[in-house]
MIDOSE-1310 file (N, C-alpha, C; in nm, 2 decimals, decimal comma, always signed):
residues 224
eqif	-0,24/-2,02/-3,03/-0,34/-2,02/-2,92/-0,26/-2,06/-2,79; -0,28/-1,98/-2,69/-0,21/-2,00/-2,56/-0,28/-2,10/-2,47; -0,21/-2,19/-2,41/-0,27/-2,29/-2,32/-0,23/-2,26/-2,18; -0,32/-2,24/-2,09/-0,29/-2,21/-1,95/-0,30/-2,34/-1,87
ryry	-0,20/-2,37/-1,79/-0,21/-2,49/-1,70/-0,30/-2,46/-1,58; -0,38/-2,55/-1,55/-0,47/-2,54/-1,43/-0,43/-2,64/-1,33; -0,41/-2,60/-1,21/-0,38/-2,69/-1,10/-0,50/-2,72/-1,02; -0,53/-2,85/-0,99/-0,65/-2,88/-0,91/-0,62/-2,89/-0,76
fiqa	-0,49/-2,88/-0,73/-0,46/-2,87/-0,58/-0,33/-2,79/-0,57; -0,30/-2,76/-0,45/-0,17/-2,68/-0,42/-0,07/-2,77/-0,37; +0,06/-2,74/-0,40/+0,17/-2,81/-0,34/+0,23/-2,73/-0,23; +0,18/-2,77/-0,11/+0,23/-2,70/+0,01/+0,22/-2,80/+0,13
tnds	+0,30/-2,78/+0,22/+0,30/-2,85/+0,35/+0,32/-2,76/+0,46; +0,29/-2,81/+0,58/+0,31/-2,72/+0,70/+0,46/-2,69/+0,73; +0,55/-2,76/+0,66/+0,69/-2,74/+0,68/+0,75/-2,63/+0,59; +0,67/-2,59/+0,49/+0,72/-2,49/+0,39/+0,65/-2,36/+0,41
vptr	+0,66/-2,30/+0,53/+0,59/-2,18/+0,56/+0,66/-2,06/+0,50; +0,59/-1,97/+0,43/+0,65/-1,85/+0,38/+0,73/-1,76/+0,48; +0,84/-1,71/+0,45/+0,92/-1,63/+0,54/+0,87/-1,49/+0,56; +0,80/-1,44/+0,46/+0,75/-1,30/+0,47/+0,60/-1,30/+0,51
vpsq	+0,57/-1,25/+0,63/+0,43/-1,24/+0,67/+0,36/-1,13/+0,60; +0,23/-1,14/+0,59/+0,15/-1,04/+0,51/+0,16/-0,90/+0,56; +0,17/-0,88/+0,69/+0,17/-0,74/+0,75/+0,30/-0,67/+0,71; +0,40/-0,74/+0,65/+0,52/-0,67/+0,61/+0,50/-0,59/+0,48
snrl	+0,38/-0,62/+0,42/+0,34/-0,55/+0,29/+0,23/-0,45/+0,32; +0,22/-0,35/+0,24/+0,10/-0,26/+0,24/+0,02/-0,26/+0,11; +0,04/-0,37/+0,04/-0,03/-0,38/-0,09/-0,15/-0,47/-0,09; -0,26/-0,41/-0,13/-0,38/-0,49/-0,16/-0,37/-0,54/-0,31
vyig	-0,38/-0,66/-0,34/-0,34/-0,71/-0,47/-0,46/-0,79/-0,53; -0,50/-0,75/-0,65/-0,59/-0,83/-0,74/-0,51/-0,89/-0,84; -0,53/-1,02/-0,86/-0,46/-1,09/-0,97/-0,57/-1,18/-1,05; -0,58/-1,15/-1,18/-0,68/-1,22/-1,25/-0,71/-1,15/-1,38
rlap	-0,82/-1,20/-1,45/-0,86/-1,14/-1,58/-0,92/-1,00/-1,56; -0,90/-0,91/-1,65/-0,97/-0,78/-1,65/-1,09/-0,80/-1,74; -1,20/-0,85/-1,69/-1,32/-0,88/-1,76/-1,44/-0,84/-1,68; -1,56/-0,82/-1,75/-1,67/-0,77/-1,67/-1,71/-0,85/-1,55
qknv	-1,70/-0,98/-1,56/-1,74/-1,07/-1,45/-1,65/-1,04/-1,32; -1,53/-0,99/-1,35/-1,44/-0,97/-1,23/-1,46/-0,84/-1,16; -1,53/-0,75/-1,22/-1,57/-0,63/-1,15/-1,46/-0,54/-1,09; -1,35/-0,54/-1,17/-1,23/-0,46/-1,12/-1,27/-0,31/-1,10
pvli	-1,35/-0,25/-1,18/-1,39/-0,11/-1,15/-1,44/-0,08/-1,01; -1,52/-0,18/-0,96/-1,57/-0,17/-0,83/-1,46/-0,17/-0,72; -1,35/-0,25/-0,75/-1,24/-0,25/-0,66/-1,17/-0,11/-0,66; -1,16/-0,05/-0,78/-1,09/+0,08/-0,78/-1,18/+0,18/-0,71
kafe	-1,31/+0,18/-0,73/-1,40/+0,28/-0,66/-1,39/+0,26/-0,51; -1,39/+0,14/-0,47/-1,38/+0,11/-0,32/-1,25/+0,16/-0,27; -1,14/+0,14/-0,34/-1,01/+0,18/-0,30/-1,01/+0,34/-0,29; -1,07/+0,40/-0,39/-1,07/+0,55/-0,38/-1,14/+0,60/-0,26
qyaa	-1,25/+0,53/-0,22/-1,33/+0,57/-0,10/-1,24/+0,55/+0,02; -1,17/+0,43/+0,03/-1,08/+0,41/+0,14/-0,97/+0,51/+0,15; -0,91/+0,54/+0,03/-0,79/+0,62/+0,03/-0,82/+0,77/+0,06; -0,95/+0,81/+0,05/-0,98/+0,95/+0,09/-0,96/+0,98/+0,24
dhgk	-0,96/+0,87/+0,32/-0,95/+0,89/+0,46/-0,83/+0,81/+0,52; -0,76/+0,73/+0,44/-0,66/+0,64/+0,50/-0,54/+0,64/+0,40; -0,42/+0,64/+0,46/-0,30/+0,66/+0,38/-0,20/+0,54/+0,38; -0,24/+0,43/+0,45/-0,15/+0,32/+0,47/-0,13/+0,23/+0,35
lsle	-0,24/+0,19/+0,28/-0,23/+0,08/+0,18/-0,24/+0,13/+0,04; -0,19/+0,05/-0,05/-0,19/+0,08/-0,20/-0,27/-0,04/-0,26; -0,31/-0,02/-0,39/-0,38/-0,12/-0,47/-0,29/-0,16/-0,59; -0,27/-0,29/-0,60/-0,20/-0,34/-0,72/-0,29/-0,43/-0,80
ivge	-0,30/-0,41/-0,93/-0,39/-0,49/-1,01/-0,30/-0,56/-1,12; -0,31/-0,69/-1,12/-0,22/-0,77/-1,21/-0,31/-0,86/-1,30; -0,30/-0,83/-1,43/-0,38/-0,91/-1,52/-0,40/-0,85/-1,66; -0,46/-0,92/-1,75/-0,49/-0,87/-1,88/-0,64/-0,91/-1,91
gser	-0,69/-0,84/-2,01/-0,83/-0,88/-2,05/-0,90/-0,77/-2,13; -1,02/-0,79/-2,16/-1,10/-0,70/-2,25/-1,12/-0,56/-2,18; -1,11/-0,55/-2,05/-1,14/-0,42/-1,99/-1,01/-0,35/-1,95; -0,90/-0,39/-2,01/-0,77/-0,33/-1,97/-0,77/-0,18/-1,99
eqvl	-0,82/-0,13/-2,11/-0,82/+0,01/-2,14/-0,91/+0,09/-2,04; -1,03/+0,03/-2,01/-1,12/+0,09/-1,92/-1,06/+0,10/-1,78; -0,99/-0,01/-1,74/-0,93/-0,01/-1,61/-0,82/+0,10/-1,60; -0,74/+0,10/-1,71/-0,63/+0,20/-1,72/-0,68/+0,34/-1,71
klir	-0,79/+0,37/-1,78/-0,85/+0,50/-1,78/-0,90/+0,54/-1,64; -0,97/+0,44/-1,57/-1,02/+0,46/-1,43/-0,90/+0,50/-1,34; -0,79/+0,43/-1,36/-0,67/+0,46/-1,27/-0,62/+0,60/-1,30; -0,61/+0,63/-1,43/-0,55/+0,76/-1,47/-0,64/+0,88/-1,42
dspa	-0,77/+0,86/-1,41/-0,86/+0,96/-1,37/-0,89/+0,96/-1,22; -0,84/+0,86/-1,15/-0,87/+0,84/-1,01/-0,79/+0,94/-0,92; -0,86/+1,00/-0,82/-0,79/+1,08/-0,72/-0,69/+1,01/-0,64; -0,70/+0,87/-0,64/-0,60/+0,79/-0,57/-0,50/+0,72/-0,67
rhri	-0,48/+0,78/-0,79/-0,41/+0,72/-0,90/-0,26/+0,69/-0,86; -0,20/+0,77/-0,77/-0,06/+0,75/-0,73/-0,05/+0,63/-0,64; -0,16/+0,58/-0,60/-0,15/+0,46/-0,51/-0,21/+0,33/-0,57; -0,24/+0,34/-0,70/-0,30/+0,23/-0,78/-0,20/+0,20/-0,89
tlyp	-0,16/+0,07/-0,91/-0,07/+0,03/-1,01/-0,13/-0,09/-1,09; -0,11/-0,08/-1,22/-0,16/-0,19/-1,31/-0,04/-0,26/-1,37; -0,04/-0,39/-1,36/+0,07/-0,47/-1,41/+0,01/-0,58/-1,51; +0,09/-0,62/-1,61/+0,05/-0,73/-1,70/+0,05/-0,86/-1,63
waed	+0,01/-0,97/-1,70/+0,02/-1,10/-1,64/+0,16/-1,13/-1,58; +0,16/-1,20/-1,46/+0,28/-1,23/-1,40/+0,33/-1,36/-1,44; +0,46/-1,37/-1,47/+0,53/-1,50/-1,50/+0,53/-1,59/-1,38; +0,55/-1,52/-1,26/+0,56/-1,59/-1,14/+0,45/-1,55/-1,04
peav	+0,33/-1,60/-1,05/+0,22/-1,56/-0,96/+0,25/-1,57/-0,81; +0,33/-1,67/-0,77/+0,36/-1,69/-0,63/+0,44/-1,57/-0,58; +0,52/-1,50/-0,66/+0,59/-1,38/-0,62/+0,49/-1,27/-0,60; +0,39/-1,26/-0,68/+0,28/-1,16/-0,66/+0,21/-1,19/-0,52
yrra	+0,18/-1,31/-0,50/+0,12/-1,34/-0,37/+0,20/-1,30/-0,25; +0,33/-1,33/-0,26/+0,42/-1,30/-0,15/+0,44/-1,15/-0,12; +0,42/-1,07/-0,22/+0,44/-0,93/-0,20/+0,30/-0,86/-0,16; +0,20/-0,94/-0,14/+0,07/-0,89/-0,11/+0,05/-0,89/+0,04
ryiv	-0,04/-0,80/+0,09/-0,09/-0,80/+0,23/-0,22/-0,88/+0,23; -0,31/-0,84/+0,14/-0,43/-0,92/+0,12/-0,45/-0,94/-0,03; -0,50/-1,05/-0,07/-0,55/-1,07/-0,21/-0,70/-1,02/-0,21; -0,73/-0,94/-0,30/-0,87/-0,88/-0,31/-0,94/-0,91/-0,44
tatk	-1,07/-0,93/-0,43/-1,15/-0,95/-0,55/-1,29/-0,90/-0,52; -1,36/-0,84/-0,63/-1,49/-0,80/-0,62/-1,58/-0,87/-0,72; -1,54/-0,99/-0,76/-1,60/-1,07/-0,87/-1,75/-1,08/-0,85; -1,82/-1,09/-0,96/-1,97/-1,10/-0,95/-2,01/-1,25/-0,95
segl	-1,92/-1,34/-1,00/-1,95/-1,48/-1,00/-1,82/-1,56/-1,01; -1,82/-1,67/-0,94/-1,69/-1,75/-0,93/-1,72/-1,88/-0,88; -1,64/-1,98/-0,92/-1,64/-2,11/-0,85/-1,54/-2,10/-0,74; -1,48/-2,21/-0,70/-1,38/-2,20/-0,60/-1,25/-2,15/-0,66
snvm	-1,21/-2,03/-0,63/-1,10/-1,96/-0,70/-0,96/-2,03/-0,68; -0,90/-2,06/-0,79/-0,76/-2,12/-0,78/-0,67/-2,01/-0,73; -0,68/-1,89/-0,77/-0,60/-1,78/-0,72/-0,61/-1,77/-0,57; -0,74/-1,77/-0,52/-0,76/-1,76/-0,38/-0,69/-1,87/-0,30
ieam	-0,70/-1,99/-0,34/-0,64/-2,11/-0,27/-0,49/-2,10/-0,27; -0,43/-2,06/-0,39/-0,29/-2,05/-0,40/-0,24/-1,94/-0,31; -0,31/-1,82/-0,31/-0,27/-1,71/-0,22/-0,27/-1,75/-0,07; -0,38/-1,82/-0,04/-0,39/-1,87/+0,10/-0,27/-1,96/+0,14
aqqr	-0,23/-2,04/+0,05/-0,12/-2,13/+0,07/+0,01/-2,05/+0,09; +0,02/-1,93/+0,04/+0,13/-1,84/+0,07/+0,11/-1,75/+0,19; +0,01/-1,79/+0,27/-0,02/-1,72/+0,40/-0,08/-1,58/+0,38; -0,15/-1,57/+0,27/-0,22/-1,44/+0,24/-0,37/-1,45/+0,26
piis	-0,42/-1,36/+0,35/-0,56/-1,36/+0,37/-0,63/-1,29/+0,25; -0,77/-1,30/+0,25/-0,85/-1,27/+0,14/-0,96/-1,16/+0,17; -0,98/-1,07/+0,08/-1,10/-0,99/+0,09/-1,18/-1,02/-0,04; -1,30/-1,07/-0,03/-1,37/-1,11/-0,15/-1,52/-1,08/-0,13
sdvs	-1,58/-1,07/-0,25/-1,73/-1,06/-0,26/-1,78/-1,20/-0,23; -1,91/-1,20/-0,19/-1,98/-1,32/-0,14/-2,03/-1,41/-0,26; -1,94/-1,48/-0,32/-1,98/-1,56/-0,43/-1,95/-1,71/-0,39; -2,00/-1,80/-0,48/-1,99/-1,94/-0,45/-1,85/-1,99/-0,41
gvrd	-1,84/-2,06/-0,30/-1,71/-2,12/-0,26/-1,63/-2,04/-0,17; -1,66/-1,91/-0,16/-1,58/-1,82/-0,08/-1,59/-1,85/+0,07; -1,72/-1,87/+0,12/-1,73/-1,89/+0,26/-1,67/-2,02/+0,31; -1,67/-2,12/+0,22/-1,60/-2,25/+0,25/-1,45/-2,22/+0,26
allt	-1,40/-2,16/+0,16/-1,25/-2,13/+0,15/-1,21/-2,05/+0,27; -1,29/-1,95/+0,32/-1,24/-1,86/+0,42/-1,29/-1,91/+0,56; -1,33/-2,03/+0,58/-1,36/-2,09/+0,71/-1,48/-2,03/+0,77; -1,58/-1,99/+0,69/-1,70/-1,92/+0,75/-1,82/-2,02/+0,76
vess	-1,81/-2,14/+0,71/-1,92/-2,23/+0,70/-1,98/-2,27/+0,84; -1,90/-2,26/+0,94/-1,95/-2,31/+1,07/-2,01/-2,19/+1,15; -2,01/-2,07/+1,10/-2,07/-1,96/+1,17/-2,22/-1,97/+1,17; -2,29/-1,91/+1,26/-2,43/-1,92/+1,27/-2,51/-1,85/+1,16
dand	-2,44/-1,75/+1,10/-2,50/-1,68/+0,99/-2,45/-1,72/+0,85; -2,39/-1,84/+0,84/-2,32/-1,88/+0,72/-2,41/-1,88/+0,60; -2,54/-1,89/+0,61/-2,63/-1,89/+0,50/-2,70/-1,76/+0,48; -2,68/-1,66/+0,56/-2,74/-1,53/+0,54/-2,66/-1,44/+0,45
svpn	-2,72/-1,36/+0,38/-2,65/-1,26/+0,29/-2,58/-1,16/+0,38; -2,47/-1,10/+0,33/-2,40/-1,00/+0,40/-2,48/-0,87/+0,38; -2,52/-0,80/+0,49/-2,59/-0,67/+0,48/-2,52/-0,57/+0,40; -2,59/-0,48/+0,33/-2,53/-0,37/+0,26/-2,45/-0,28/+0,35
gryl	-2,33/-0,24/+0,30/-2,25/-0,15/+0,38/-2,17/-0,22/+0,49; -2,18/-0,35/+0,50/-2,11/-0,42/+0,61/-2,03/-0,54/+0,55; -1,93/-0,59/+0,62/-1,86/-0,70/+0,58/-1,87/-0,81/+0,68; -1,85/-0,93/+0,64/-1,84/-1,05/+0,73/-1,70/-1,08/+0,76
kspa	-1,65/-1,07/+0,88/-1,52/-1,10/+0,92/-1,50/-1,25/+0,94; -1,41/-1,32/+0,87/-1,39/-1,46/+0,88/-1,25/-1,48/+0,94; -1,22/-1,61/+0,98/-1,08/-1,63/+1,03/-0,97/-1,61/+0,93; -1,01/-1,62/+0,80/-0,91/-1,60/+0,69/-0,92/-1,48/+0,60
gfit	-1,01/-1,39/+0,64/-1,03/-1,27/+0,56/-1,16/-1,20/+0,59; -1,21/-1,13/+0,49/-1,33/-1,05/+0,49/-1,42/-1,08/+0,37; -1,55/-1,08/+0,39/-1,64/-1,11/+0,28/-1,74/-1,00/+0,27; -1,77/-0,94/+0,15/-1,86/-0,84/+0,14/-1,97/-0,88/+0,04
gidd	-2,08/-0,80/+0,03/-2,18/-0,83/-0,07/-2,13/-0,79/-0,21; -2,19/-0,84/-0,31/-2,14/-0,81/-0,45/-2,18/-0,67/-0,48; -2,09/-0,60/-0,54/-2,10/-0,45/-0,58/-2,11/-0,36/-0,46; -2,07/-0,40/-0,34/-2,09/-0,32/-0,22/-1,96/-0,24/-0,20
idal	-1,95/-0,12/-0,26/-1,83/-0,04/-0,25/-1,81/+0,01/-0,11; -1,91/+0,04/-0,03/-1,89/+0,09/+0,10/-1,83/-0,02/+0,19; -1,88/-0,14/+0,18/-1,83/-0,25/+0,26/-1,69/-0,29/+0,22; -1,65/-0,28/+0,09/-1,52/-0,31/+0,05/-1,42/-0,20/+0,11
akaf	-1,46/-0,08/+0,10/-1,38/+0,03/+0,16/-1,36/+0,01/+0,31; -1,46/-0,04/+0,38/-1,44/-0,06/+0,52/-1,35/-0,18/+0,55; -1,36/-0,28/+0,47/-1,28/-0,40/+0,48/-1,13/-0,36/+0,45; -1,11/-0,27/+0,36/-0,97/-0,22/+0,33/-0,92/-0,15/+0,45
asae	-1,00/-0,07/+0,52/-0,96/+0,00/+0,64/-0,92/-0,10/+0,75; -1,00/-0,20/+0,77/-0,98/-0,30/+0,87/-0,85/-0,38/+0,84; -0,82/-0,39/+0,71/-0,70/-0,46/+0,67/-0,57/-0,39/+0,71; -0,58/-0,27/+0,76/-0,46/-0,20/+0,81/-0,41/-0,26/+0,94
dddl	-0,49/-0,33/+1,01/-0,45/-0,39/+1,14/-0,35/-0,50/+1,12; -0,22/-0,48/+1,16/-0,11/-0,57/+1,14/-0,13/-0,70/+1,21; -0,18/-0,70/+1,33/-0,19/-0,83/+1,41/-0,31/-0,91/+1,35; -0,42/-0,84/+1,31/-0,53/-0,92/+1,25/-0,49/-0,97/+1,12
cdeq	-0,41/-0,90/+1,04/-0,37/-0,94/+0,91/-0,28/-1,07/+0,92; -0,19/-1,07/+1,01/-0,10/-1,19/+1,03/-0,18/-1,31/+1,08; -0,28/-1,28/+1,17/-0,36/-1,39/+1,23/-0,45/-1,45/+1,12; -0,50/-1,37/+1,03/-0,58/-1,42/+0,92/-0,50/-1,50/+0,82
giaa	-0,37/-1,45/+0,80/-0,28/-1,51/+0,71/-0,25/-1,65/+0,76; -0,22/-1,67/+0,89/-0,19/-1,80/+0,94/-0,31/-1,90/+0,93; -0,43/-1,85/+0,95/-0,55/-1,93/+0,94/-0,57/-1,97/+0,79; -0,55/-1,87/+0,70/-0,56/-1,90/+0,56/-0,47/-2,01/+0,51
rsha	-0,34/-2,00/+0,55/-0,25/-2,11/+0,51/-0,28/-2,24/+0,57; -0,32/-2,24/+0,70/-0,35/-2,37/+0,76/-0,46/-2,44/+0,70; -0,57/-2,36/+0,66/-0,68/-2,42/+0,60/-0,65/-2,47/+0,46; -0,57/-2,39/+0,38/-0,53/-2,43/+0,25/-0,45/-2,56/+0,25
verf	-0,36/-2,58/+0,34/-0,28/-2,70/+0,35/-0,37/-2,82/+0,39; -0,46/-2,80/+0,49/-0,54/-2,91/+0,54/-0,65/-2,95/+0,44; -0,69/-2,85/+0,36/-0,81/-2,88/+0,28/-0,77/-2,90/+0,13; -0,67/-2,83/+0,08/-0,65/-2,83/-0,06/-0,51/-2,88/-0,11
sesv	-0,43/-2,93/-0,02/-0,30/-2,98/-0,05/-0,30/-3,10/-0,14; -0,19/-3,14/-0,21/-0,19/-3,25/-0,30/-0,23/-3,38/-0,23; -0,17/-3,40/-0,11/-0,20/-3,53/-0,04/-0,34/-3,54/-0,01; -0,41/-3,43/+0,03/-0,55/-3,44/+0,07/-0,63/-3,46/-0,06
avee	-0,60/-3,39/-0,17/-0,67/-3,41/-0,29/-0,66/-3,56/-0,34; -0,54/-3,61/-0,34/-0,52/-3,75/-0,38/-0,60/-3,85/-0,29; -0,60/-3,82/-0,16/-0,67/-3,91/-0,07/-0,82/-3,91/-0,10; -0,88/-3,79/-0,13/-1,02/-3,78/-0,16/-1,05/-3,85/-0,29
ilvg	-0,97/-3,84/-0,39/-0,99/-3,91/-0,51/-0,99/-4,06/-0,49; -0,90/-4,11/-0,41/-0,89/-4,25/-0,39/-1,01/-4,30/-0,31; -1,06/-4,22/-0,21/-1,18/-4,26/-0,14/-1,30/-4,27/-0,24; -1,31/-4,17/-0,33/-1,42/-4,18/-0,42/-1,41/-4,30/-0,52
inai	-1,29/-4,33/-0,56/-1,27/-4,45/-0,65/-1,30/-4,57/-0,58; -1,26/-4,58/-0,45/-1,29/-4,71/-0,37/-1,44/-4,72/-0,35; -1,51/-4,61/-0,33/-1,65/-4,62/-0,31/-1,72/-4,66/-0,43; -1,67/-4,62/-0,55/-1,73/-4,66/-0,68/-1,71/-4,81/-0,70
iakg	-1,59/-4,86/-0,67/-1,55/-5,00/-0,68/-1,63/-5,08/-0,59; -1,65/-5,04/-0,46/-1,73/-5,11/-0,37/-1,87/-5,12/-0,41; -1,93/-5,01/-0,46/-2,06/-5,01/-0,51/-2,09/-5,11/-0,62; -1,99/-5,11/-0,72/-2,00/-5,20/-0,83/-1,98/-5,35/-0,79
gsgs	-1,90/-5,37/-0,69/-1,88/-5,51/-0,64/-2,00/-5,56/-0,56; -2,09/-5,47/-0,51/-2,20/-5,51/-0,43/-2,32/-5,56/-0,52; -2,30/-5,53/-0,65/-2,41/-5,57/-0,75/-2,52/-5,48/-0,75; -2,52/-5,36/-0,69/-2,63/-5,27/-0,69/-2,62/-5,17/-0,80
C-alpha cells in the first residue's frame, strides 16, 4: 500500500523566486488524479474548442487513476491530439509546475487544493472551476461579486488567474485564449506567488497554529 505525503504548508520565501517566468512556457498543465471528480474530459473538450481557433498553447495532463484509459482514448480521438500529452505521476511535481504556463483544473468539487498552492508558490497562475477555496486562493474574495456564481460561458478574471463555472466548456476555452497574453500571464504569476508566500508559507502556518493554541490556553485559564 502506497503512502502519499501531504504538506499542510509550502516552503517558500520571497527570496526564493523561480527563475523561469510562466510566459516562457506554452503549456497548460493539469496535475492530479484521473478520477470522475476531477472532470479531466471537460478539460480536453475545452482545449479542443480553444485549439480549433488558436495555435499557441498545448495541454499536458499529469496523473494516474481510474479514468486513465478513458482519458487516453479521448486524447487519441481528439482533433487536437497532437497538442495534448498524457504523463504518469511525476516524481518531482515542482518540475512540472516550473514547465507550466498555467495550472488548469475543471474539478467538480475540491477543498483548498494543495497542487494549486504549490503551483502558485512556483509563480504559476491558475485556471480553475469555481469550487470551494478557489476564490480565496486566487485573491477574489474582496471583489464585489465574490459571492455571485460565474455566468455560463464567461470567466471571472482574478489577480492570480481565471475562474469558470463547473462543466463550462465555453468559459474554459475562452480562459485558455486569454492565457495567451504574455504580460497578463506573468502579472498573474507574480500575484499568485506573492499570495502563496504571504498566506500559506511555513512561517505563516506555524504562527496561525500558535495563535490558536494560545487562544485555547487563555480561554482555559479564564475558567470559562
